[in-house]
C-alpha positions as CSV (number, residue, x, y, z in Angstrom):
1,M,28.2,-10.9,21.4
2,K,24.9,-10.3,23.2
3,S,23.6,-9.4,19.7
4,M,24.9,-12.2,17.7
5,Q,23.4,-14.6,20.0
6,L,19.8,-13.0,19.9
7,F,20.4,-13.4,16.0
8,I,21.2,-17.1,16.6
9,T,18.6,-17.6,19.0
10,S,15.9,-15.9,16.6
11,L,17.1,-17.9,13.4
12,R,16.8,-21.2,15.5
13,N,13.3,-20.5,17.2
14,E,12.9,-20.1,13.0
15,L,14.2,-23.0,12.0
16,L,12.3,-25.3,14.7
17,S,8.9,-23.7,13.4
18,I,9.8,-24.5,9.8
19,L,10.8,-28.2,10.9
20,L,7.6,-28.3,12.6
21,L,5.4,-27.5,10.0
22,L,7.7,-30.4,7.6
23,V,6.4,-32.8,10.6
24,L,2.9,-31.6,10.5
25,W,2.9,-31.6,6.7
26,G,4.4,-35.3,6.9
27,V,1.8,-36.8,9.4
28,A,-1.2,-35.0,6.9
29,A,-0.1,-36.8,4.2
30,L,-0.4,-40.1,6.0
31,F,-3.9,-40.0,5.8
32,Y,-4.5,-38.2,2.2
33,P,-4.2,-39.2,-1.3
34,A,-0.8,-37.6,-2.3
35,F,-2.9,-35.7,-5.2
36,I,-4.5,-33.7,-2.4
37,I,-1.3,-33.7,0.4
38,P,1.5,-35.2,-1.3
39,S,4.9,-36.4,1.1
40,P,7.6,-33.9,1.9
41,L,9.7,-36.3,0.9
42,T,8.2,-36.4,-2.7
43,V,7.8,-32.6,-3.1
44,F,11.7,-32.2,-2.5
45,S,12.6,-34.9,-4.7
46,E,11.3,-33.0,-7.6
47,F,12.5,-29.6,-6.7
48,G,15.0,-29.2,-9.7
49,S,12.6,-30.0,-12.0
50,F,10.5,-27.2,-11.1
51,F,13.3,-24.7,-10.7
52,T,13.1,-23.6,-14.3
53,A,14.0,-19.7,-16.1
54,S,10.3,-19.3,-16.6
55,F,9.6,-19.7,-12.7
56,L,12.6,-17.6,-11.7
57,Q,10.9,-14.7,-14.2
58,Q,7.5,-15.4,-12.6
59,L,9.2,-15.1,-8.7
60,G,11.1,-11.7,-9.6
61,L,8.0,-10.4,-10.9
62,T,6.7,-11.2,-7.2
63,L,9.0,-9.8,-5.5
64,M,9.1,-7.2,-7.4
65,R,6.0,-6.0,-6.2
66,V,6.3,-7.0,-3.0
67,L,9.0,-5.0,-2.7
68,I,7.2,-1.5,-4.1
69,G,4.1,-2.4,-2.2
70,F,6.1,-3.0,1.3
71,F,8.3,-0.2,0.9
72,L,5.4,2.4,-0.1
73,S,3.4,0.6,3.4
74,Y,6.6,0.9,5.3
75,V,7.6,4.7,4.8
76,L,3.7,5.9,4.8
77,G,2.9,4.0,7.6
78,T,5.4,4.8,9.8
79,G,5.3,8.1,8.8
80,L,1.6,8.5,9.4
81,G,2.2,7.1,13.0
82,L,4.9,9.3,13.7
83,L,2.6,12.1,12.5
84,A,-0.2,11.2,14.6
85,V,2.0,10.8,17.6
86,S,3.5,14.3,17.0
87,K,0.2,15.6,16.8
88,K,-1.6,14.0,19.7
89,L,-4.1,12.2,17.3
90,E,-3.4,8.8,18.5
91,S,-6.7,7.8,18.9
92,S,-8.0,9.1,15.7
93,M,-5.5,7.7,13.8
94,T,-6.1,4.2,15.4
95,A,-9.4,4.1,15.2
96,M,-9.3,5.1,11.3
97,M,-6.9,2.3,10.9
98,M,-8.5,-0.1,13.0
99,A,-11.4,0.2,10.6
100,L,-9.8,-0.2,7.5
101,Q,-8.3,-3.3,9.0
102,V,-11.6,-5.3,9.0
103,L,-11.8,-4.8,5.0
104,P,-12.1,-8.1,3.5
105,G,-8.5,-8.7,1.5
106,T,-10.6,-10.8,-1.4
107,I,-13.5,-7.8,-2.0
108,L,-10.9,-5.4,-2.3
109,G,-8.6,-7.4,-4.9
110,V,-11.6,-7.9,-6.8
111,I,-12.7,-3.9,-6.7
112,F,-9.0,-3.2,-8.0
113,V,-9.0,-5.1,-10.3
114,L,-12.0,-3.5,-12.0
115,M,-10.2,-0.3,-11.3
116,F,-6.9,-1.0,-12.5
117,G,-7.5,-4.3,-14.6
118,I,-5.3,-7.3,-14.7
119,G,-1.5,-6.4,-14.0
120,S,1.0,-5.0,-11.5
121,V,-0.8,-2.3,-9.9
122,T,-3.5,-4.2,-8.5
123,P,-1.7,-6.7,-6.0
124,I,0.8,-3.6,-4.9
125,V,-2.4,-1.3,-4.3
126,L,-3.7,-4.3,-2.3
127,I,-0.3,-4.5,0.0
128,L,-0.6,-0.7,0.6
129,F,-4.7,-0.8,1.7
130,L,-3.7,-4.1,3.8
131,V,-0.2,-3.5,5.7
132,L,-0.7,-0.2,5.8
133,P,-2.7,0.1,8.9
134,T,-1.0,-2.7,10.7
135,I,2.4,-0.5,9.9
136,V,0.3,2.7,11.5
137,V,-1.5,1.0,14.4
138,N,2.1,-0.6,15.6
139,T,4.4,2.5,15.3
140,V,1.5,4.5,17.1
141,S,1.6,1.4,19.7
142,G,5.7,1.3,19.9
143,L,5.9,5.1,20.3
144,S,3.2,5.0,23.1
145,K,5.7,3.4,25.3
146,R,8.1,6.0,25.3
147,N,9.6,7.2,28.9
148,P,7.6,9.9,30.3
149,A,9.8,10.7,33.2
150,L,12.4,11.2,30.6
151,E,10.6,13.5,28.4
152,E,9.3,15.5,31.7
153,Y,12.9,15.9,32.4
154,L,14.1,17.0,29.0
155,K,11.2,19.6,28.9
156,T,12.3,21.6,32.4
157,L,15.9,21.1,30.3
158,K,14.2,23.1,27.4
159,S,15.8,20.2,25.5
160,S,15.7,20.7,21.6
161,K,13.5,18.9,19.1
162,S,17.0,17.1,18.1
163,I,17.7,16.4,22.3
164,F,13.8,14.5,22.4
165,L,14.3,12.8,18.9
166,R,17.3,11.2,20.3
167,Y,16.9,10.2,23.8
168,S,13.4,9.9,23.6
169,Y,12.0,9.0,20.5
170,L,15.2,7.0,18.9
171,P,15.0,3.8,21.8
172,A,11.3,3.4,21.4
173,L,11.4,3.9,17.3
174,V,13.9,1.1,16.8
175,P,11.9,-1.9,17.9
176,V,9.1,0.1,15.7
177,F,11.3,-0.3,13.1
178,Q,12.1,-3.9,13.4
179,S,8.4,-5.2,14.2
180,N,6.9,-3.2,11.2
181,F,9.7,-4.6,9.1
182,N,8.4,-8.2,10.3
183,L,5.3,-7.8,10.2
184,G,4.8,-5.7,7.1
185,F,7.3,-7.8,4.8
186,S,5.4,-11.3,5.9
187,L,1.9,-9.8,5.5
188,A,2.9,-8.1,1.9
189,L,4.2,-11.6,0.6
190,K,1.0,-13.2,1.4
191,I,-1.2,-10.2,-0.2
192,V,0.7,-10.3,-3.0
193,V,0.3,-14.1,-4.0
194,L,-3.7,-13.3,-2.9
195,G,-3.4,-10.2,-5.3
196,E,-2.0,-12.6,-7.8
197,F,-4.4,-15.1,-7.3
198,I,-7.1,-12.3,-8.2
199,G,-5.8,-10.0,-10.7
200,S,-2.7,-11.0,-12.4
201,Q,-1.9,-13.6,-15.2
202,D,1.7,-13.8,-14.0
203,G,3.9,-14.0,-11.0
204,L,4.1,-17.0,-8.1
205,G,0.3,-16.5,-7.1
206,Y,-0.5,-16.7,-10.3
207,L,1.4,-19.9,-11.0
208,L,-0.6,-21.4,-7.4
209,N,-3.6,-20.5,-8.6
210,H,-2.7,-22.7,-12.2
211,A,-1.2,-25.5,-10.1
212,R,-4.2,-26.2,-8.0
213,L,-6.7,-25.4,-10.8
214,I,-5.1,-29.0,-12.2
215,F,-4.6,-30.4,-9.4
216,N,-0.8,-30.7,-9.5
217,M,-0.3,-30.6,-5.7
218,K,3.5,-31.2,-5.9
219,E,3.6,-27.9,-7.4
220,V,1.8,-26.1,-5.0
221,F,3.4,-27.2,-2.1
222,F,6.5,-26.4,-4.0
223,Y,5.9,-22.5,-4.2
224,L,4.2,-22.5,-0.6
225,I,7.4,-24.4,0.4
226,I,9.3,-21.3,-1.9
227,L,7.6,-18.2,0.0
228,L,8.2,-19.9,3.6
229,G,11.9,-20.1,2.3
230,I,12.0,-16.5,1.5
231,T,10.2,-15.4,4.4
232,L,12.9,-16.9,6.5
233,L,15.7,-15.5,4.6
234,V,14.3,-12.1,5.2
235,Q,13.3,-12.8,8.7
236,A,16.9,-13.9,9.3
237,A,18.6,-10.8,7.6
238,Q,16.5,-8.4,9.3
239,S,17.2,-10.2,12.4
240,L,21.2,-10.2,12.0
241,F,21.0,-6.3,10.8
242,F,19.0,-4.9,13.8
243,S,21.2,-7.3,16.3
244,L,24.0,-5.5,15.0
245,T,22.9,-2.3,15.4
246,C,20.3,-1.3,17.7
247,K,23.1,-1.6,20.3
248,R,24.0,2.0,18.9
249,F,20.3,3.1,20.2
250,S,20.4,2.2,23.5
251,F,20.0,5.9,25.2
252,A,16.9,5.0,27.5
253,E,19.7,2.8,29.6
Protein backbone atom coordinates (compact mmCIF):
# COMPACT_ATOMS: atom_id res chain seq x y z
CA MET A 1 0.00 0.00 0.00
CA LYS A 2 2.79 2.41 0.91
CA SER A 3 4.60 1.60 -2.33
CA MET A 4 1.51 2.41 -4.37
CA GLN A 5 1.05 5.70 -2.50
CA LEU A 6 4.65 6.65 -3.33
CA PHE A 7 4.00 5.84 -6.99
CA ILE A 8 0.81 7.92 -7.05
CA THR A 9 2.59 10.84 -5.36
CA SER A 10 5.47 10.65 -7.86
CA LEU A 11 3.06 10.50 -10.81
CA ARG A 12 1.04 13.41 -9.45
CA ASN A 13 4.17 15.53 -9.07
CA GLU A 14 5.23 14.75 -12.63
CA LEU A 15 1.80 15.65 -13.99
CA LEU A 16 1.83 18.90 -12.04
CA SER A 17 5.22 19.71 -13.56
CA ILE A 18 3.83 19.09 -17.05
CA LEU A 19 0.82 21.28 -16.28
CA LEU A 20 3.08 24.07 -15.05
CA LEU A 21 5.14 23.90 -18.24
CA LEU A 22 1.98 24.06 -20.35
CA VAL A 23 0.79 27.12 -18.42
CA LEU A 24 4.15 28.85 -18.89
CA TRP A 25 4.09 27.93 -22.57
CA GLY A 26 0.57 29.36 -22.94
CA VAL A 27 1.57 32.59 -21.21
CA ALA A 28 4.69 32.96 -23.38
CA ALA A 29 2.56 32.43 -26.51
CA LEU A 30 0.56 35.54 -25.60
CA PHE A 31 3.64 37.74 -25.99
CA TYR A 32 5.17 36.23 -29.15
CA PRO A 33 3.84 35.73 -32.67
CA ALA A 34 2.65 32.24 -33.61
CA PHE A 35 5.58 31.65 -35.95
CA ILE A 36 7.88 31.85 -32.91
CA ILE A 37 5.79 30.36 -30.09
CA PRO A 38 2.46 28.87 -31.19
CA SER A 39 -0.19 28.40 -28.52
CA PRO A 40 -0.58 24.95 -26.92
CA LEU A 41 -4.15 24.69 -28.22
CA THR A 42 -3.00 25.24 -31.79
CA VAL A 43 -0.30 22.57 -31.52
CA PHE A 44 -2.59 20.03 -29.83
CA SER A 45 -5.30 20.60 -32.43
CA GLU A 46 -2.88 19.53 -35.19
CA PHE A 47 -1.43 16.49 -33.43
CA GLY A 48 -3.14 14.11 -35.84
CA SER A 49 -1.43 15.62 -38.87
CA PHE A 50 2.01 15.10 -37.31
CA PHE A 51 1.48 11.42 -36.45
CA THR A 52 2.53 9.92 -39.76
CA ALA A 53 4.12 6.57 -40.54
CA SER A 54 7.37 8.38 -41.33
CA PHE A 55 7.35 10.13 -37.94
CA LEU A 56 6.77 6.87 -36.07
CA GLN A 57 9.65 5.28 -37.98
CA GLN A 58 11.99 8.14 -37.02
CA LEU A 59 10.77 8.03 -33.42
CA GLY A 60 11.48 4.29 -33.26
CA LEU A 61 15.01 4.89 -34.53
CA THR A 62 15.61 7.53 -31.87
CA LEU A 63 14.29 5.29 -29.10
CA MET A 64 16.51 2.44 -30.29
CA ARG A 65 19.56 4.70 -30.03
CA VAL A 66 18.47 5.92 -26.61
CA LEU A 67 18.02 2.38 -25.30
CA ILE A 68 21.38 1.17 -26.61
CA GLY A 69 23.31 4.18 -25.32
CA PHE A 70 21.46 4.19 -22.01
CA PHE A 71 21.93 0.45 -21.43
CA LEU A 72 25.68 0.67 -22.09
CA SER A 73 26.03 3.73 -19.85
CA TYR A 74 23.91 2.20 -17.09
CA VAL A 75 25.74 -1.13 -16.97
CA LEU A 76 29.26 0.26 -17.40
CA GLY A 77 28.67 3.26 -15.11
CA THR A 78 27.18 1.23 -12.29
CA GLY A 79 29.91 -1.40 -12.69
CA LEU A 80 32.70 1.18 -12.59
CA GLY A 81 31.15 2.78 -9.50
CA LEU A 82 30.98 -0.58 -7.73
CA LEU A 83 34.56 -1.37 -8.74
CA ALA A 84 35.80 1.99 -7.45
CA VAL A 85 34.11 1.47 -4.09
CA SER A 86 35.29 -2.12 -3.73
CA LYS A 87 38.90 -1.11 -4.55
CA LYS A 88 38.66 2.07 -2.42
CA LEU A 89 39.33 4.27 -5.44
CA GLU A 90 36.32 6.54 -4.92
CA SER A 91 38.27 9.83 -4.96
CA SER A 92 40.29 8.99 -8.08
CA MET A 93 37.28 7.69 -9.98
CA THR A 94 35.11 10.66 -9.02
CA ALA A 95 37.80 13.14 -10.07
CA MET A 96 38.21 11.38 -13.41
CA MET A 97 34.47 11.36 -14.07
CA MET A 98 34.09 15.00 -13.02
CA ALA A 99 36.74 15.90 -15.57
CA LEU A 100 34.76 14.10 -18.29
CA GLN A 101 31.54 15.86 -17.25
CA VAL A 102 32.88 19.29 -18.19
CA LEU A 103 33.44 18.30 -21.84
CA PRO A 104 30.95 20.21 -24.04
CA GLY A 105 28.49 17.89 -25.76
CA THR A 106 28.41 19.93 -28.97
CA ILE A 107 32.18 19.75 -29.43
CA LEU A 108 32.20 16.02 -28.67
CA GLY A 109 29.39 15.55 -31.18
CA VAL A 110 31.41 17.26 -33.92
CA ILE A 111 34.47 15.14 -33.09
CA PHE A 112 32.43 11.93 -33.15
CA VAL A 113 30.88 12.87 -36.51
CA LEU A 114 34.38 13.20 -37.94
CA MET A 115 35.39 9.89 -36.35
CA PHE A 116 32.30 7.75 -37.03
CA GLY A 117 30.44 9.63 -39.75
CA ILE A 118 26.73 10.38 -39.96
CA GLY A 119 24.48 7.66 -38.58
CA SER A 120 23.59 5.86 -35.36
CA VAL A 121 27.09 5.47 -33.94
CA THR A 122 27.62 9.17 -33.18
CA PRO A 123 24.48 9.64 -31.01
CA ILE A 124 25.09 6.37 -29.15
CA VAL A 125 28.75 7.15 -28.40
CA LEU A 126 27.76 10.68 -27.36
CA ILE A 127 25.28 9.22 -24.86
CA LEU A 128 27.96 6.91 -23.50
CA PHE A 129 30.50 9.70 -22.99
CA LEU A 130 28.05 12.16 -21.40
CA VAL A 131 25.83 9.84 -19.33
CA LEU A 132 28.41 7.38 -18.00
CA PRO A 133 30.27 9.92 -15.76
CA THR A 134 27.01 10.96 -14.09
CA ILE A 135 26.07 7.37 -13.35
CA VAL A 136 29.54 6.52 -11.99
CA VAL A 137 29.56 9.55 -9.66
CA ASN A 138 26.02 8.84 -8.51
CA THR A 139 26.87 5.19 -7.80
CA VAL A 140 29.94 6.09 -5.78
CA SER A 141 27.98 8.74 -3.86
CA GLY A 142 25.12 6.35 -3.13
CA LEU A 143 27.38 3.56 -1.91
CA SER A 144 29.18 5.97 0.41
CA LYS A 145 25.96 6.08 2.45
CA ARG A 146 26.31 2.49 3.59
CA ASN A 147 25.95 1.83 7.32
CA PRO A 148 29.54 1.72 8.73
CA ALA A 149 28.40 0.38 12.11
CA LEU A 150 26.63 -2.51 10.39
CA GLU A 151 29.73 -3.29 8.32
CA GLU A 152 31.93 -3.33 11.42
CA TYR A 153 29.49 -5.69 13.07
CA LEU A 154 29.53 -8.00 10.04
CA LYS A 155 33.33 -7.94 10.04
CA THR A 156 33.45 -9.03 13.69
CA LEU A 157 31.23 -11.97 12.73
CA LYS A 158 33.59 -12.76 9.83
CA SER A 159 30.61 -12.70 7.48
CA SER A 160 30.94 -13.89 3.91
CA LYS A 161 30.92 -11.57 0.89
CA SER A 162 27.36 -12.63 0.08
CA ILE A 163 26.23 -11.48 3.54
CA PHE A 164 28.00 -8.14 3.06
CA LEU A 165 26.33 -7.76 -0.33
CA ARG A 166 22.89 -8.59 1.01
CA TYR A 167 22.85 -6.57 4.22
CA SER A 168 25.23 -3.69 3.50
CA TYR A 169 25.47 -3.08 -0.25
CA LEU A 170 21.97 -3.89 -1.51
CA PRO A 171 20.12 -1.41 0.77
CA ALA A 172 22.39 1.32 -0.63
CA LEU A 173 22.34 0.00 -4.19
CA VAL A 174 18.56 -0.10 -4.71
CA PRO A 175 18.07 3.69 -4.49
CA VAL A 176 21.24 4.06 -6.58
CA PHE A 177 19.76 1.83 -9.29
CA GLN A 178 16.60 3.95 -9.32
CA SER A 179 18.35 7.31 -9.40
CA ASN A 180 20.75 6.03 -12.07
CA PHE A 181 17.76 5.02 -14.16
CA ASN A 182 16.09 8.40 -13.76
CA LEU A 183 19.21 10.44 -14.41
CA GLY A 184 20.54 8.17 -17.14
CA PHE A 185 17.41 7.87 -19.25
CA SER A 186 16.51 11.56 -19.07
CA LEU A 187 20.05 12.55 -20.05
CA ALA A 188 20.21 9.91 -22.79
CA LEU A 189 17.00 11.19 -24.37
CA LYS A 190 18.29 14.77 -24.41
CA ILE A 191 21.72 13.78 -25.67
CA VAL A 192 20.46 11.56 -28.49
CA VAL A 193 18.47 14.51 -29.83
CA LEU A 194 21.67 16.59 -29.71
CA GLY A 195 23.58 13.80 -31.46
CA GLU A 196 20.95 13.48 -34.19
CA PHE A 197 20.89 17.27 -34.46
CA ILE A 198 24.63 17.27 -35.20
CA GLY A 199 25.41 13.98 -36.89
CA SER A 200 22.36 12.19 -38.33
CA GLN A 201 20.05 12.38 -41.29
CA ASP A 202 17.24 10.63 -39.46
CA GLY A 203 15.71 10.38 -36.02
CA LEU A 204 13.72 12.82 -33.92
CA GLY A 205 16.64 15.23 -33.50
CA TYR A 206 17.02 15.47 -37.27
CA LEU A 207 13.29 16.14 -37.70
CA LEU A 208 13.44 18.76 -34.96
CA ASN A 209 16.36 20.52 -36.64
CA HIS A 210 14.65 20.42 -40.03
CA ALA A 211 11.42 21.87 -38.63
CA ARG A 212 13.40 24.60 -36.88
CA LEU A 213 15.23 25.58 -40.07
CA ILE A 214 11.99 26.08 -42.01
CA PHE A 215 10.36 27.85 -39.04
CA ASN A 216 7.66 25.22 -38.64
CA MET A 217 7.40 25.94 -34.93
CA LYS A 218 4.19 23.98 -34.45
CA GLU A 219 6.07 20.87 -35.48
CA VAL A 220 9.02 21.83 -33.25
CA PHE A 221 6.75 22.08 -30.22
CA PHE A 222 5.04 18.83 -31.21
CA TYR A 223 8.40 17.05 -31.05
CA LEU A 224 9.16 18.65 -27.70
CA ILE A 225 5.81 17.41 -26.34
CA ILE A 226 6.61 13.89 -27.58
CA LEU A 227 9.97 13.96 -25.79
CA LEU A 228 8.28 15.21 -22.63
CA GLY A 229 5.61 12.51 -22.88
CA ILE A 230 8.19 9.75 -23.32
CA THR A 231 10.08 10.97 -20.26
CA LEU A 232 6.88 11.06 -18.21
CA LEU A 233 5.87 7.53 -19.24
CA VAL A 234 9.31 6.07 -18.53
CA GLN A 235 9.53 7.79 -15.14
CA ALA A 236 6.06 6.57 -14.21
CA ALA A 237 6.95 3.00 -15.26
CA GLN A 238 10.23 2.93 -13.34
CA SER A 239 8.59 4.54 -10.30
CA LEU A 240 5.94 1.80 -10.27
CA PHE A 241 8.55 -0.92 -10.74
CA PHE A 242 10.81 0.27 -7.94
CA SER A 243 7.92 1.05 -5.59
CA LEU A 244 6.76 -2.56 -5.95
CA THR A 245 10.19 -4.16 -5.65
CA CYS A 246 12.23 -1.96 -3.29
CA LYS A 247 10.37 -3.22 -0.22
CA ARG A 248 12.08 -6.59 -0.75
CA PHE A 249 15.45 -5.00 -0.04
CA SER A 250 14.77 -3.17 3.21
CA PHE A 251 17.52 -5.11 4.96
CA ALA A 252 18.87 -2.15 6.80
CA GLU A 253 15.67 -1.60 8.74
